C-alpha positions in Angstrom: 9.4 -95.5 -164.2 9.8 -92.6 -166.5 8.6 -89.0 -166.3 5.1 -88.7 -165.0 2.5 -86.2 -165.9 0.5 -84.2 -163.4 -2.9 -85.8 -162.7 -6.2 -84.2 -163.5 -8.4 -83.7 -160.5 -12.1 -84.7 -160.4 -13.2 -81.4 -158.9 -17.0 -81.4 -159.0 -17.4 -77.8 -158.1 -15.2 -75.3 -159.9 -14.1 -72.5 -157.6 -14.6 -74.6 -154.5 -12.0 -74.5 -151.6 -10.8 -78.0 -152.7 -10.3 -76.9 -156.3 -8.3 -73.9 -155.2 -6.1 -75.9 -152.8 -5.5 -78.6 -155.5 -4.4 -75.9 -158.0 -2.1 -74.3 -155.4 -0.6 -77.7 -154.5 0.0 -78.6 -158.1 2.0 -75.3 -158.5 4.1 -76.3 -155.4 4.8 -79.7 -156.9 5.8 -78.2 -160.2 8.3 -76.0 -158.5 9.8 -78.9 -156.5 9.9 -81.1 -159.7 12.0 -78.4 -161.3 14.4 -78.4 -158.4 14.5 -82.2 -157.9 13.8 -84.3 -161.0 11.6 -87.3 -160.8 14.5 -89.7 -161.5 16.2 -88.4 -158.3 13.1 -88.7 -156.3 12.6 -92.3 -157.5 16.2 -93.1 -156.4 15.6 -91.5 -153.0 12.4 -93.5 -152.5 14.2 -96.7 -153.3 16.9 -95.9 -150.7 14.5 -94.7 -148.0 14.3 -96.5 -144.7 12.0 -99.6 -144.5 8.2 -98.9 -144.3 6.5 -99.0 -140.9 3.2 -100.7 -141.1 0.5 -98.0 -141.0 -2.6 -100.2 -141.4 -1.1 -102.7 -139.0 -0.6 -100.1 -136.3 -4.3 -99.1 -136.6 -5.4 -102.7 -136.3 -3.6 -103.2 -133.0 -5.6 -100.7 -131.1 -9.2 -100.7 -129.8 -9.8 -97.2 -131.2 -6.6 -96.0 -132.7 -5.7 -92.3 -132.8 -3.9 -90.9 -135.8 -2.4 -87.7 -134.4 -2.1 -84.9 -137.0 0.4 -82.1 -137.1 -0.2 -78.9 -139.1 0.9 -75.3 -138.6 -2.5 -73.8 -139.7 -5.6 -74.7 -141.7 -8.2 -72.8 -143.8 -11.0 -73.4 -141.3 -9.0 -72.8 -138.0 -6.3 -70.4 -139.0 -2.9 -70.5 -137.2 -2.7 -73.5 -134.9 0.9 -73.4 -133.6 3.0 -70.4 -132.6 6.3 -72.4 -132.7 5.5 -75.3 -135.1 8.0 -78.2 -134.6 7.2 -81.5 -136.3 9.8 -83.3 -134.2 8.5 -82.0 -130.9 4.9 -82.9 -131.8 5.9 -86.4 -133.0 7.6 -87.0 -129.6 4.5 -85.7 -127.7 2.1 -87.8 -129.8 4.2 -91.0 -129.3 4.4 -90.4 -125.5 0.6 -89.9 -125.4 -0.1 -93.3 -127.0 -1.0 -92.3 -130.6 -1.0 -95.3 -133.1 0.3 -93.2 -136.0 1.1 -89.6 -137.0 -0.4 -87.6 -139.9 2.0 -84.9 -141.3 0.3 -82.1 -143.3 2.7 -81.4 -146.2 0.7 -78.8 -148.2 2.3 -75.4 -148.0 0.1 -72.5 -149.1 -2.9 -73.3 -146.9 -1.4 -75.5 -144.1 2.2 -74.3 -143.7 3.5 -77.8 -144.4 6.4 -79.3 -146.4 7.4 -82.8 -147.4 10.6 -82.3 -145.4 8.4 -82.3 -142.2 8.1 -86.0 -142.8 11.8 -86.5 -142.2 11.7 -84.3 -139.1 8.9 -86.3 -137.6 10.4 -89.7 -138.6 13.6 -88.9 -136.8 11.7 -88.2 -133.6 9.3 -91.2 -133.5 9.0 -94.9 -134.2 5.3 -94.4 -135.2 4.3 -94.9 -138.8 3.7 -91.6 -140.7 0.9 -90.6 -143.1 1.6 -88.0 -145.8 -1.5 -85.8 -145.6 -1.7 -83.7 -148.8 -3.7 -83.0 -151.9 -2.1 -85.7 -154.0 -2.8 -85.9 -157.8 0.6 -86.9 -159.1 3.0 -89.9 -158.9 5.8 -87.4 -158.0 4.0 -86.7 -154.6 3.7 -90.4 -153.8 7.4 -91.1 -154.5 8.4 -87.9 -152.7 6.5 -89.0 -149.7 8.3 -92.4 -149.6 11.6 -90.6 -150.1 11.0 -88.4 -147.1 9.9 -91.3 -144.9 6.1 -91.7 -145.3 4.6 -95.1 -144.6 1.1 -94.2 -146.0 -0.3 -91.7 -148.4 -3.7 -89.9 -148.2 -5.6 -89.9 -151.5 -8.8 -87.7 -151.7 -11.5 -89.3 -153.9 -13.1 -85.9 -154.5 -9.9 -84.7 -156.1 -9.3 -87.6 -158.5 -11.0 -89.4 -161.3 -11.7 -93.0 -160.4 -9.1 -94.3 -162.9 -6.5 -92.0 -161.5 -7.3 -93.0 -158.0 -6.8 -96.6 -158.8 -3.4 -95.8 -160.5 -2.2 -94.0 -157.5 -3.3 -96.6 -155.0 -1.4 -99.2 -157.1 1.7 -97.1 -157.0 1.4 -96.6 -153.2 1.1 -100.3 -152.7 4.0 -101.1 -155.0 6.2 -99.0 -152.8 5.1 -101.0 -149.7 3.0 -98.2 -148.3 -0.7 -98.1 -147.3 -3.2 -95.8 -149.1 -5.8 -94.1 -147.0 -8.6 -93.1 -149.5 -10.7 -90.3 -148.1 -14.4 -90.0 -149.0 -17.3 -87.8 -148.1 -20.3 -89.3 -149.8 -21.7 -92.5 -151.3 -20.3 -91.9 -154.8 -16.8 -91.2 -153.5 -17.1 -94.3 -151.3 -17.9 -96.4 -154.3 -14.8 -95.1 -156.1 -12.7 -95.7 -152.9 -13.8 -99.3 -152.5 -13.1 -99.9 -156.2 -9.6 -98.5 -155.9 -8.1 -101.5 -154.2 -7.2 -99.6 -151.0 -7.3 -101.4 -147.6 -8.2 -98.2 -145.7 -11.1 -95.9 -146.1 -11.2 -92.5 -144.4 -14.6 -90.9 -143.9 -14.0 -87.1 -143.7 -16.8 -85.4 -141.8 -15.7 -82.1 -143.4 -16.9 -81.3 -146.9 -13.7 -80.1 -148.6 -15.8 -78.0 -151.1 -17.5 -76.0 -148.3 -15.6 -76.8 -145.1 -18.8 -77.7 -143.3 -18.7 -80.6 -140.8 -21.3 -83.4 -140.5 -20.5 -85.8 -137.7 -23.4 -88.1 -138.8 -21.5 -89.1 -141.9 -19.6 -92.0 -140.4 -22.8 -93.5 -139.1 -24.3 -93.2 -142.6 -21.4 -94.6 -144.6 -19.9 -97.2 -142.3 -22.5 -99.9 -143.0 -21.6 -99.6 -146.7 -18.0 -100.6 -146.1 -17.0 -104.3 -146.2 -15.5 -105.7 -143.0 -12.1 -106.4 -144.6 -11.4 -102.6 -144.9 -10.1 -100.5 -142.1 -12.2 -97.4 -141.5 -10.8 -94.0 -140.2 -13.1 -91.2 -139.1 -11.7 -87.7 -139.8 -12.5 -84.1 -138.7 -14.6 -82.6 -135.9 -13.4 -85.1 -133.3 -12.6 -83.2 -130.0 -13.7 -85.3 -127.1 -14.3 -88.8 -125.7 -18.1 -88.7 -126.3 -17.6 -88.2 -130.0 -14.9 -90.9 -130.1 -17.2 -93.3 -128.3 -20.0 -92.5 -130.7 -17.7 -93.2 -133.7 -16.4 -96.5 -132.2 -20.0 -97.6 -131.7 -20.6 -96.8 -135.3 -17.8 -99.3 -136.2 -14.8 -97.1 -137.1 -11.3 -98.5 -136.3 -9.5 -95.2 -135.9 -9.9 -91.4 -135.6 -7.7 -88.8 -137.2 -7.4 -85.7 -135.0 -5.5 -82.5 -135.6 -6.9 -79.2 -134.4 -8.0 -80.4 -131.0 -4.6 -81.9 -130.3 -2.7 -78.8 -131.5 -4.9 -76.6 -129.3 -4.7 -78.9 -126.2 -2.5 -77.9 -123.3 -1.7 -81.7 -122.8 -1.9 -83.5 -126.2 -1.0 -86.8 -124.6 -3.9 -86.7 -122.1 -6.3 -85.9 -125.0 -5.0 -88.9 -127.0 -5.6 -91.2 -124.1 -9.1 -89.7 -123.7 -9.9 -90.2 -127.4 -8.6 -93.7 -127.6 -11.0 -94.5 -124.7 -8.2 -95.9 -122.5 
């Protein structure tokens, strides 16, 4: 494939939280690239275990729950006193989650790509690499560590770059979940070739949450695309509202990490 170059982000608001996180993430990626060259990551990706069907797993549930793990977040602070990706993966699987989202960003979320391997060893569920991806290296690295799907944030990528990364994700057998927050980003997401659109209720530039967003954007998405609602989902009433709006899955992190019984909450959110 040859040496890739770091991608330029389509950051609409300089100095925003998203812009800061992308810059920090690119610095983390540069350090990992110096330690493990792209050619080695490509080899590891080619030798990785077979892909588990992420989109297929979401399609097999009435309202699928993608259970997210992260040690902390900019909006909620520290979420786990003793963070263990393996333990969380086992709990999420036992609770009936359809898939697991693994936060891999380090500076703001306490994540690492290696957490994918820890989670994969503990569960048969498909894994999503949740990160601020702007570079081919991160996609290949995700596959190398066991990811079955890659999150791509439309607000962080030029449309051409987004299409390039979606094609790479698909070429590796994985699914791309393209995350959007408004109509313009949705248009770019639909044009990217992805089979999955994520509607993030949280504006990554301000961290404000708008639960009405799924109801506004869902009618604009063709029926042949899977739709995932993200952020601010804490109870069955919200999950039911989103299902009625036509979403196929919900991605839930903070509520599960703070729950005394994550499995019970997964069952509640999946409306079982």
